[in-house]
N, C-alpha and C positions, 0 to 999 in steps of 0.2 A: 504494500500500500504506500502511495506517495506521502511524503512528509507534509503535514498540514502547514498552512501559512501561520495560523495562530490557534492555540488550544488552551482551554481551561481543563485541568485534570484534577478531579476531586477537590475543587477549590471551595473553601469555606472562609468567609470573612465575618469576623466578630468585632463589634465596637463596644467599648465599655470595660468595666472591671470584672472581678470574679463574681461579685454578688449582683451587680446591676449591669447587665449586658444585653446586647441585641445581636442576634444572628441575622446579618443582612443578606448573606448568600450561603446556602447550605449544601455542601457536597455537590457542587455543580461541575459537570464535565461536558465540554462542547468543543468540537474541532471544525474549522473551516479551511477548505483547501485554497491553493493559490489561485485557481481559476474557478470562480463561483460568481458569475455575473447576475446575482439576484439580490433582492432586498428582503432582509429578515427583520421583522418587528419584534421587539421585546416589550410587552405590555402588562399592565396591572395597576392596581391602586397605589397611592402614595405609600411608601414604605415596603413595597413588594421586592425591592432589590434590583430594580432596573438600572438605575444610575450607578450603583455599586458594581454591577457587572461590567458596565461600560468603562468605569474607572480602572478596574482590574485589567481589562483588555488593553487599555492605554498605558498601563504601567504606573498610573498615578497612585494606586493603592497596591500594597503588597498583601498577598493572601495570608490569613492566619494559619490555615492548613492548606496543603495542596500546592500545585505548581501552575504557572503560566508559561507556556512555551511559544517561542517565535521561531518558525522554521526548524523545529526540533530541539532548540536550545532554551534552557531555563532563562527567563528574563534577568534573573539575578546574577547570571554567569556570563552575560554578553560582554564581549570586548568593546572598546570604544568604537571600532569600525562597525561591529554588529549592532550596537545601539544606534548609531547614525542611520544605518539601513532600516532599522525598526522604526525610528522616528519619521523617516521619510515615507515609509510605506503604510503606516497605520496613522491616519489623520482623523481629526475630529471637528465637528461643528457643534457648538454648545448652545444651551438654552437662551442665555442672556446676551443679546447682540450689543449691549451697552458696556458690559463688564470686561470684554476681551480686548478693548482698545486703549492704548495710551493716548489721552486727549492732547498731548503735546506734539504728537507726530502725525503727519499727513498720511493719507491712504497709501501713497506711493511707498512709504517706508514699510508698511505692513506687508505689502506684496513683494517688495524687493529683497527683504531679509531671507526668505526661503530660497530665492533664486541665487543669492550670494552664498548662503551657507552650504548649499548643496551643489554649487558650481553648475547651474543649469544653463547659463548664458556666457558667451565668450566676449560680449561687448555690451555697452550701455544701450545701444540701439536694439540689440536682440532682446535684452531684458525688457525694454519698453514695449516691444512688440508682443512679448509673451504676456505681459500684464494686460495689455489692451485686448488680446484674444480671450484671456480668461474672463475679463469683465464682460465682454460682449456675449460670451457663452452663457452667462447667468442673467442676461437681459438688462445689463447696465451700459450706459454710454460712457466710454472712457473719457471723452472731453468734458463730461459733466461730473466725473467722479475723481479722477486723478487731480492732485493739487489741492484737495479739500481736506479739512479736518473732520474727525468723527462727529463733532457736534453739529456740523453743517449737513449731515445726512440723516435720513429717517432710519427708524429701526429696521425696516424691511431692506433698505439699501445696505445697512451694516451687515445684516445677516447674509445677504447675497455676496457681499465682499468676502465674508468668511468662507463661503462655498467656493468662490473664485480662487481664494488662496489655497484651499485644499486641491483644487483642480490643477494648479500650477505644478504640483509635485507628482501628479498621476499616481496616486497611492494604490496599493493593492486592496485596501479596505478603508472605508470611511465610516466613522461612528458618529451618528447624528443624534444628540441627546436633546429631545424636546425642541427641535429647531424652530418650530412655528408657534410655540405657546405664548410668546411675548410680543408678537407682532399683530397688527390689525388683521381682521378676518379677510379683508380684501387682498392682502398680500400673501396669505398663506398658500393659496393655490400657485402663485408665482414661484415661491420658494420651493414648494414640493415639486413643481414642474422642473425646476432647475436640478433638484436632486435626482429626479427620475431620468433626466437627460444625461447626467453624469453616469448613471447606471447603464442606460441603454446605448448611448453614443460612444462612451469610452470604456464600457465593460467593467466599471468600478463597483464592486460589491458594497452594499450599505447595510450597516447594523443600525436600525431605526428604533430609538427608544422613545416611548410615548405612553401616555395614559388615555389617549384619544383613539378609540377604535375606529372612528369614522375615517380619519386620515390614514390609519393603518390599513384599512380595507382597500382604500383607493390606490395606495402606492406600493404595497408590499406583495411579495410572492408567498412568504411563509410567516408564521407568527408563533411566538412562544409566550404563553400566559404564565406569569409568576405570581405567587402568593407567599408572602413572608419567606422569600429566598428560595422557594422550591417551584419546580415546573408543575403546573396543573394540567395544561393541555398544550399540545405543540403539533405543528404541521401546516398543511395547506391553508392559506388564509381564507380562501373562498368557502371552503367546507366549514371551518371553525366559526366564522362570523355568521354565515347563513344557517348553520345547524349546530350550535354549540352543544357539547355533550357533558362537560363537567359542570356541576351546579354553580361553581364560581364563575366560569365563563358565561353561563346563562345569565347570571346576575349582571355582569358587565355589559353584555349585549342588550339585555332588557333595559339598561339604563341609557342607551343611546336615544336622544330626543329626535325621533323620526318626524318628518314634516307632514304628519297626519293628526289633526286635532282629535280624531276619534280613537287613536291608538294610545293606550295607557303606557306610561313608562315610569320606571322607578325600580323598586325591588321586584325581583322575579319570584312570582308565586309566594311561597312562604319561607324563602331564604332570609335569614336574619340579617338586618342591616348592620354594617360595621360599627356604626355609632351606638348601637344598642347592646353591644357585647364587647368585653375586653378580651384581648388576645391571650389565650392560655397556652403555655408551653405543654406539649403533650407528646407521648411516645408514639401516638398514632397519627392519623391524618390531621394536618394543620387546619384544615377547613372545618373540622368536626364541630366546633362550637356554633357555627353558623349554618350547618347543613341539615335540612329536614329529612334527608334520605339516609342518614348514617345508620350503620349496623354495628353490632358488637365488635366485629373485627376492626372497624375503623378506629377503635379506642386503643388497640394494642400495638399495632405496627403500621407505619406509613405505607400507602399503596405503591405498587410498582407502576411503571408506565405500560399500560396495556394498549396494544395496537388495534385501534378501532378500524382503521383503514391502512392501506399500504403507505400512505403519506400523512397519517395522523395518529397520535397516541394520547391517551387520557389517563391521568393518575387518579383513578377512582375504582373502588371495588365493585361498582355497578357493572364493570366490564372485566371482572376477574377471570372469566372463561376464555378471554382472548389471549393471543400470544404476548409474552412480555418482551418489551424493548429494553435491553440493558441500558442504564443511564449513561454509561460511557459511550454508547453508540447512538445517542440522541441525535447527533448531526446527520445520521443516515436518513432521517425523515425528510431532510432537505435533499432531495434525490441527487443533486450534483455537488453536495457539500463536502463529501469525503471520497 
């Protein structure tokens, strides 16, 4: 089997001390290959572990247990050359388009730094041409963007510049963490279209982190639903959003405000709302305190990932008669992932 581009292997991330701690990500394994031109969404409520997973893939967090590998090497053991290769090929677009800019530098500086650091251009003219091409590719006019300070641009423009900066490096993977949550609704489609274009036109895989299942449905190919650091349902996005099988996924999908005044939305059936129950650490299924379909076995041990379809698995004992997908092989549900 070919070496994965990036891999989480039995990764657990814990925040806090011995008595008061939070397991943000729980024994997660996932591998993505070098050539995987698809968009994978990681979704769930606040506190589900989405951003923690992204930060681990970016190397901004170190795992409490387990390992993160880049092209077969533990991130903690990469040489300087290996780290530079990793930093070039694993890029990110973050949630807040205001916080990632130094207000004292013009846009030109933000775009020229990666060109200089990674020696992408042999002359100033070539660098300028690369910046203009990247800006144009995300729907910005270079003549109206270059030479300006961040405060002279809108939030949507800033976010598209961040996408353009990532494009300059032609990364092997782009991690987009809530990239449209802080921009006007009218700009969301533009930014998502830019991300989709990176994926389709340049073959750049995207790890899209969001709590918004509506945008996830429209832009992604596969989806992974997290709850308190564990996978509840994973696989083909169309199947999961249109026909959710895990009670938690059903709750999330039911909460989507569809444009139909006659369609009720909110809590799914009799699933207990998060605000009405405190999270209880359990040796069984993490969703147990909120689940109306729980059985005795749900209290004793966490469910495996059961293969509902060839490209979808559900961590629920309702499907205990289906084949088990080993958690270390989770990426195989993304058919071209490994």
